[in-house]
C-alpha positions as CSV (number, residue, x, y, z in Angstrom):
1,A,107.9,107.2,142.9
2,A,110.3,104.2,142.6
3,R,107.3,101.8,142.4
4,A,105.7,103.9,139.7
5,A,108.9,103.8,137.7
6,D,109.2,100.0,138.2
7,E,105.6,99.5,137.0
8,E,106.1,101.7,134.0
9,A,109.2,99.6,133.1
10,G,107.2,96.4,133.3
11,W,108.3,95.3,136.7
12,V,105.2,94.4,138.7
13,D,105.2,92.6,142.1
14,G,108.5,90.9,141.6
15,D,107.8,89.6,138.1
16,W,108.4,91.1,134.7
17,D,105.4,91.8,132.6
18,D,106.7,90.7,129.2
19,G,103.7,91.8,127.2
20,E,103.3,88.5,125.4
21,E,99.5,88.7,125.6
22,A,99.6,92.3,124.2
23,E,102.0,91.2,121.5
24,S,99.7,88.3,120.6
25,D,96.7,90.6,120.4
26,Q,98.6,93.1,118.2
27,N,99.7,90.2,115.8
28,A,96.0,89.1,115.5
29,I,95.0,92.7,114.7
30,D,97.8,93.1,112.1
31,R,96.8,89.8,110.5
32,A,93.2,90.8,110.4
33,K,94.1,94.1,108.7
34,M,96.2,92.2,106.1
35,E,93.4,89.8,105.4
36,E,91.0,92.7,104.9
37,F,93.6,94.3,102.6
38,I,93.9,91.1,100.5
39,A,90.1,90.8,100.4
40,R,89.8,94.3,99.0
41,L,92.6,93.9,96.5
42,H,90.3,92.5,93.7
43,Q,88.3,95.7,93.8
44,C,91.4,97.8,92.7
45,Q,90.5,98.1,89.0
46,S,92.1,101.4,88.2
47,R,95.5,102.9,88.4
48,D,94.5,105.3,91.1
49,L,93.0,102.5,93.3
50,I,96.0,100.2,92.8
51,D,98.4,103.1,93.5
52,Q,96.5,103.8,96.8
53,A,96.6,100.1,97.6
54,A,100.4,100.0,97.2
55,Q,100.7,103.0,99.4
56,D,98.4,101.4,102.0
57,F,100.4,98.2,101.9
58,C,103.5,100.1,103.0
59,Y,101.9,100.6,106.4
60,L,101.3,96.9,106.7
61,N,104.8,95.9,105.6
62,N,106.5,93.0,107.3
63,K,108.0,89.8,105.9
64,A,104.9,87.7,106.6
65,N,102.6,90.2,105.0
66,R,104.9,90.6,101.9
67,M,104.7,86.8,101.4
68,M,100.9,86.9,101.9
69,L,100.6,89.7,99.3
70,A,102.8,87.8,96.8
71,R,100.6,84.7,97.1
72,A,97.5,86.8,96.6
73,L,99.0,88.5,93.5
74,A,100.0,85.2,92.0
75,R,96.6,83.6,92.6
76,V,94.6,85.8,90.2
77,D,91.1,84.5,89.8
78,R,91.0,83.2,86.2
79,R,87.6,84.9,85.7
80,Q,89.2,88.2,86.5
81,L,92.2,88.4,84.2
82,G,91.7,92.1,83.8
83,L,93.3,92.5,87.2
84,I,96.7,91.3,86.0
85,P,97.9,94.7,84.7
86,Y,96.9,96.3,88.0
87,Y,98.6,93.6,90.0
88,A,101.7,94.0,87.8
89,R,101.6,97.7,88.5
90,M,101.5,97.1,92.2
91,I,104.5,94.8,92.0
92,A,106.4,97.4,90.0
93,I,105.5,100.1,92.5
94,L,106.6,98.0,95.5
95,A,109.7,96.3,93.9
96,P,112.3,99.1,94.5
97,A,111.6,99.0,98.2
98,M,110.5,95.3,98.6
99,P,112.2,93.2,95.9
100,D,111.3,90.0,97.6
101,I,107.6,90.4,96.6
102,S,108.4,90.4,92.8
103,E,110.9,87.5,93.3
104,F,108.3,85.4,95.2
105,V,105.5,86.1,92.7
106,C,107.8,85.1,89.9
107,D,108.7,81.9,91.7
108,L,105.0,81.1,92.3
109,L,104.1,81.7,88.7
110,I,106.9,79.6,87.4
111,R,105.7,76.7,89.6
112,Q,102.2,76.9,88.2
C-alpha cells in the first residue's frame, strides 16, 4: 500500500517522476490547438461566429496565447478588410477580462 501511494505521488524506484515529458507533450498539444484556432479565425465573418470564437478562446487562455491572438488580430490580411469589425468585436468582448490583448494590438498597430 505504501509503494502504491509513493508511485501515485510520483516517487518511483528512488527517483521523482517530475512529469517534464508529460508537460512538454501538453504544451505541444495546447500550442497546436491555438494554431488551429488562429487558422480558423479568418472564417469568423458574423457576430455569432466571432462571439463563439471569443468564448472558445477563453478555454485556451494563457499569456502566450493572448500574445499570439493579439498578433493574429493585428495582422489582418489587407485583402480581407471586412474582418476588421469582427476582430474589433472580439477584442471588445475579451478586453474586460484580458486587457493585455487590446493593449498589445494597439501597440502593434501603432508600430505599423
